[in-house]
C-alpha positions as CSV (number, residue, x, y, z in Angstrom):
1,M,-9.1,12.7,-7.6
2,A,-7.6,11.8,-11.0
3,H,-7.4,8.1,-11.9
4,K,-3.9,6.8,-12.1
5,D,-3.0,3.9,-14.3
6,K,-1.8,0.9,-12.4
7,I,1.7,-0.4,-13.1
8,R,3.3,-3.8,-12.6
9,V,6.8,-4.1,-11.2
10,S,8.8,-7.2,-10.6
11,V,11.0,-7.1,-7.5
12,D,13.1,-9.5,-5.5
13,I,12.6,-9.6,-1.7
14,Y,14.6,-12.0,0.4
15,N,15.5,-14.2,-2.6
16,R,11.9,-14.5,-3.9
17,S,10.3,-12.7,-6.9
18,Y,7.1,-10.7,-6.5
19,T,5.0,-8.7,-8.9
20,I,3.7,-5.5,-7.3
21,V,0.7,-3.8,-8.9
22,G,-0.1,-0.3,-7.9
23,E,-0.2,3.4,-8.8
24,E,3.3,4.4,-7.5
25,T,6.2,4.8,-9.9
26,A,8.3,1.8,-10.7
27,S,11.3,3.4,-9.0
28,H,9.3,4.0,-5.8
29,V,8.1,0.4,-5.8
30,R,11.7,-0.8,-6.3
31,L,12.9,1.4,-3.5
32,V,10.3,0.1,-1.1
33,A,11.1,-3.5,-2.0
34,S,14.8,-2.8,-1.5
35,L,14.2,-1.4,1.9
36,V,12.0,-4.4,2.9
37,D,14.7,-6.8,1.6
38,Q,17.3,-4.8,3.6
39,K,15.3,-4.9,6.8
40,M,14.6,-8.6,6.5
41,R,18.3,-9.4,6.0
42,E,19.2,-7.1,9.0
43,I,16.7,-8.9,11.2
44,Q,17.8,-12.3,10.0
45,E,21.4,-11.5,10.8
46,A,20.4,-11.0,14.4
47,N,17.9,-13.9,14.5
48,K,19.4,-16.7,12.3
49,H,16.9,-19.3,13.6
50,L,13.8,-17.5,12.2
51,D,11.9,-19.2,9.3
52,T,10.8,-16.9,6.5
53,T,7.2,-16.5,7.7
54,R,8.3,-15.4,11.2
55,L,11.0,-13.2,9.7
56,A,8.4,-11.5,7.4
57,V,6.1,-10.9,10.4
58,L,8.9,-9.5,12.5
59,T,9.9,-7.3,9.6
60,A,6.3,-6.0,9.3
61,V,6.1,-5.4,13.0
62,N,9.4,-3.5,13.1
63,S,8.5,-1.4,10.0
64,M,5.1,-0.5,11.5
65,N,6.7,0.5,14.7
66,D,9.1,2.7,12.8
67,Y,6.2,4.2,10.9
68,L,4.2,5.0,14.0
69,K,7.2,6.6,15.7
70,L,7.7,8.8,12.6
71,K,4.0,9.7,12.5
72,E,4.1,10.7,16.1
73,D,7.2,12.8,15.5
74,Y,5.5,14.5,12.5
75,A,2.4,15.3,14.6
76,A,4.6,16.8,17.3
77,L,6.4,18.9,14.8
78,L,3.2,20.1,13.3
79,G,1.9,21.0,16.7
80,S,5.1,22.9,17.5
81,L,4.8,24.8,14.2
82,N,1.2,25.7,14.8
83,K,2.1,27.0,18.3
84,K,4.8,29.2,16.8
85,E,2.4,30.5,14.1
86,D,-0.2,31.4,16.8
87,K,2.2,33.5,18.7
């Protein structure tokens, strides 16, 4: 596996600045940060009493739930494709 240079990207999530260091492109990091910010604001609108820590944890739980559902859907689609190829 080729070594990728790490990049630093400054982003704002829920009115706080963060520097993200990683191997993804700056545009990818900004997109991810934007989606996290959007999800936090969406959850906060429905739960105005949450402090930032609880809001962040709830956002992480919701995001991981979405990820696992997509992963299961992907596995089901792969299984369906494999069955069709075997026929």
